[in-house]
N, C-alpha and C positions, 0 to 999 in steps of 0.2 A: 593844321598845326598839331603836332604830336606832344603828348606829355611823356617825359622820359625821366626815370630815376636810375642813377648809377651809384652803387655804394658797396660798402662792406660793413658787417656787423659781427656780433659775438658768436653767431652761428656759422659764419663763413670764414672767419679769420681769428687767429690767436691774438692775445693782447700785444705780443711783440710786434706784430704787423699793424694792428689798429693804432698803436701809439705813434707810428711813423707817419700816418696820414691824417692825424687829428689836427684840427685848426684851433689855434688860440684865438681869443676875442680880438687881439691886436692884428691878427693875420686876415680876418674875415673881409674887411673892406677891400684890401688889396686883392685878395683872392677872387671876390665877386667881380671886381672891375677887370681883372686879368682874364677871367673866363668869359666875360661878356664880350671881349674883343675877338673871341673865336667865332668863326663863321657858323651860322646855323642856329645859334642859341639866342632866342628872342627874350626869354625871361629866365632868371636863375635865382635859386635860393640854395644855401648850403646848411645842412644840419650836421653838427659835429658834437657828439657826446662821448662819454667814456666807453660806450658800447657800440657806437656806429659813426660813420662818416658817409653822408649821402649828398650827391649833387641832384637837385630837383630842377628840371628845366623844361621849357617848351621849345620845340625845334621843328623845322620843316624837314630835317633829315634825321630819321630815328636811329642812326648809327651810333652806338655807344662807344666806338673806338676812340673818338676825339676826346670825350670826357674822361675816359680811362687813361689815355695817354697824358692828358693835361694833369690829372691827379697825381700820376707817377712823376711827371717832370717837375711839378710844383714842389713836391716834397723830396725830390731827389731819390726816389725809390725805383729800382730797376723794374721795367714794365713786366718782365717775365716773372718777377717775384710777386707783383701785385695782382696781375690778371687772373690767376686761378681762384682768387678769393672774391672777385668782383661779381655782384649780381646786377642784372639789368631788368627793369620793369618798364613796360610800355603801355600807354593809354589806359584802358580799363584796369589792367593789372597794376599799373603805377598808381592810379587813384585808390584802388583797394589797399595797396601797400601803405600809401601815405596815411590813410585813415586808420589802418590797423596799428601803425606806429604811434599815432597820437592817442589812441585808446589804450595803449600799453599791452596790446595783444602780441606784439612782436618783440617785447622786451625780455631781458634776462629774467626779470621778475614780472610775471604776468599781472597786469593791472596796476603797475607802479604809477603813482600820480605825477612824479616829477617830469616825465617825458612830455606831457602836454604843454607845460610851461616852456620847455626847451624848444618844442616845435613852434610855439607862438613867437618866441624870440627870434628864431631863424627867419620866419616870414617878415616879422616887423623890421628886422635889420636889413633884409633885402629891400624892403620898402624905403627905408631911409637912404640906402645907397643908390637907389634908382633902378634896381634890376628886377623889381616885382611889377608885373603888368597885370592886365585885367584877367588873364587866364589863371595865373597862380593866385591872384587875390581871390577869385571865385573858388578855387580849390581850397584855399586856406579857410575861408569862411564856412564852406561846406564841411570841412574836416572838423572844425571846432564845434559846429552844431551837432554833428554825429557823435563826437566824443562826449559832449554834454549829455546827450540822450542815453548813451551807453552807461554813463556814471549814474544817471537818474533812474533808469529802468532795470538795471542789474545790480548784483551785489559785488561786482568785480573790485570795487574800491574799498570794501569793508575789510577790517582786520588787516590793515596795510602791511604788505610784505615788501619792503624796499631793500636796496643794497645797504642803506644806512641802518635800518632796523636789524637786518641780518648780521651786520658786523657786531652789533651789540648782543644779539643772540649767541653768536660765536663766543664772545667774551664771557657770557653767562655760563656757557658750557665748560669753559676752561678755568674759570675762577669761582670757587664756591663762596668766597667772601667778596663778591664784586663791589658792594658799596664802599669797601675800605680801599679799593684800588685807586691809584693815581693815574689819571688819563692825560695824555698829551694829544691834542688835536692840531694837526699841521694844516693850515688853511682856514680861511674864515668865510668861505662862500656858502651857497645854499646847502650843499651836501654836508659840510661840517656842522651847519646849523641843525639839520635834521638829525645827524648823529648825536649832537649835543642834547637835543630834546629827548631822544630815546634813552640816553645815559641818565638824564635827570629822572625819567620815569622809572628807571631801574634802581634808583636810590643813590646814584653816584653824585657826590658833591665836590670832589677834589679834581677839578678840571683846569688844565692850562691850555690856552690857545696861542699858537705861534703862527705869525703871518708876516709876509714881506712888508705890508703896510701896517704899522703898529696901531694906527687909529681904528682900522677895521677889526683888528684883534681885540681891541678894548671894547668896541661896540658889541661884539659877540660875547665877550667875557661878561659884560654887564647883564646880558640876557640869561647867561648860563650860570651866573653867580661864581665865575671862575676868575683866573688871573690871565694877563696878556703879556706876551714877550714877542720880540722880533725873531726872524729866522736865524740871525747870527748868534742868538742866545741859546739855541737848541743844544749844542754840544755840552754846555754847562748844566743843563737841566735834564738831559736825556736819562741819566742814571736814576732819576727819581721816578720815572714813568714805568708803570706796570703794563700799560696798554698804550700803543701808539696807533692812531688812525689818521692817515694822511690823505688829503684831497685838495690839491692845488692845481693851477693851470700852468705850472712851470714846465719849461721844455727840457730841463736837465734835472736829475735826481737831487732831492734835498738831503737825503741821508745816504752816506756811503758806508762801506764795510768797516773802514778804519774807525769812524766816529762811533759806530754801534759797538765795535769790539772794545773800545776804551770805556764806554758806558757799562758794559757787562763786567769788566774788571772792577769798577767802582761798586757795582751791585753784588760783587762776589758771586757772579753767575746766577743770580736769581732770575728766572725766566721773564721774557718780555713777549707779549703778543703784539704783532705788528700787522695792521690791515692797510693795504695800499689800494685806495679806491680811485686813484688818479690814472689817467691816460693822456699823455705819457706818464710813466711811473715816477712816483716821488722817492721810492726806496730802491736802491740798486738790488737787482735779483741776487747778487752774490751774498747779500746779507743773510739769505736763507741757509748758507753753508755754515753759519756760526752755530755752535751748540748753545742751547738755552734760548734760541730765537725761534718763534713760531710766526712765519711770514706768510700772509695770504694776499693774493691779488684779487681783482674783481672776478676773474675767471674761476679762481679757487672757491668762491662763495657759491657757485652754481649748484653744487651737490646739496648744500644746506638749504638753499632756496627751493630746490625741487621737492624736498621732503615736506615743505610747508605749503605746497600749491594744490594739494588734492581738493581742498574745499573751494578753490577758485575755478576748477575746471568746468563745472556746470555753468557758472556765471560767464566764463569765457565763451562757451558754446552759444549761450544766449546772445552775447555781444557779437559773435561772428555772424549770427543770423541778421542782426540789426545792420551791421556793416554791409553785408551782401545786398540787402534790400535797398539801403540808402544809396550805395554806390551805383547800383543798377539804375535807380531813378536819376541820380546825378549825371551819369554818362548818357542816359537817354535824352535828358534835357540838353546836355552839351552837344550831342551829335545832331539833335534837331536844330539847334542854333547854327551849327556849322553848315548843315544842309541849307537852311534859310539864307545864310550869308552867301553861300556858293550860288544859289538860285538868283539872288539879287545881282551878283556880279555877272552871271550867265545872261540874264535878261538885259542888263545894262550894256553889255558888250554887243548884243545883237540889235538893241535899240539904236546904238551909235552907228552901226553899219546901215540900218534902215534910214536913219535921218540923213546920213551923208549921201546915199544913193537917191533918196527922194528929192533932196535939194538939187542934185544934178539933173534929175528928170524934170523938175519944175522949171529949171532954168532953160532947158532945151525946148520945153513947150512954149515958154514966153518968147522964145526966138522964132517960133513958128514951125518947129519940127513936126513931122507927121506923128500924131498921137499913137497910132498902132506901133510905129517903129520905136517910139519912146518907151511904151509899155513893155515891148519885147526886150529892149535893151535893159530896162530896169529889172525885169525878172531874171535875165541872164546874169547881170552884175551881182544882184543879191545872192543868187544861188552860188556863184563862183566864190564870192567873198566869204560866205558862211561855211562853205565846204573846203576852202583852200588849206587852212592850217590843220583841221582835223585829218584831211586826206594825207598830208605830209607825215603827221604823227602816226597815223595808222600804218603807213608803209614802213616807217621805222620800227614800229612795234612788231610787225610781221617778220621783218628781217632779224629782229633781236629775239624772236621766239616768245614774245609776250602775248600769248593767245588770250589771256584773260581780258586784255583791252579790246580785242576783236569781239569777244563774247559779250562784253559790256555794251558795245555799240549795237550788236544784234538785239540785245534786250531793251536798250533805251529807245531804239527806233522801230522795234518790232519788225525787223527786216525779214525774219523767217515767215511772218504772216503774209508778207507781200508775195511770196511764192505760191501761196495756196490759191 
């Protein structure tokens, strides 16, 4: 069984494409069950964040075409548009990739802590839906253990640089009087909560949280000492906001160009900083065309993030060493287990042939057949049955040009030694 990862991320695709293949929480159950019906996929998990969408699967057929085509079809994206941005990881490379993702080594922000929780949720959700089997469970537990070791033994998680903290850093660079600014957070999920905490640390106290579910907005508002509104109230409050930071799971934009334009008129064109952390985007890209609007997407934050990562590079190198050693041990144990299981099946297959032919021989002896004739027939039958299927497959391999199979037989049975 092969471990296969097929996906796109912030290094392989722009946000315009990533948002097209992102999964909402409401879509995941249907998506996992739909993909599970495709032949060849034994176990499946889907990781979908603002920076990546990945299908993690075990399969007897390591061909990524099926997963890529399914991803394109499910989201209605032309295959020729998606395929150039797809990356494929197999077996050891897939295990290494899965661990690097969980450790934050493959993130836009190296060492960001949120990704580990998102990876855990992906595996746990697959477990609840019933698409997580023993192989992916073992991978997930190994991944979490390695990620914990990386966090414990390196400084990669110190002085946290996340997309949320970077958004606040950007605001500090644009507003000299940041504590007096009015902030509008759109969304009440984990990212908005992290942003809110960074805002409080920066001395900001005037925070409004807008969310589809008002109760969730009130919950976060109580933690951030802010006020809560629903999404329908945003047009009436937008003109009060100096900074808007959006992070929801909505499939369609929350803020359009017309709404923002009306707010600017009420503000007499006093500038607004808008940071869109959502994928799909919460703010229409056309909003950036308006004067006095400074709109940044998650991809736009990359330059700011890169300038703050120098101190993490050494820790990341240490983490890479840990990942390499741990994944090597994991794959060695995994491959040894696969070999053991194959040997068990190999021996059981031949034991079955032996038992069947031995029973026939014993029956003939009980009927008084000549023992020499019975033994000779037993030896011939055993040899023929053991060699029949391999002989057919060897002939097929030879005609198909699969010389590696012929070479494997030579090595397994030391046939070249018989010539000496």
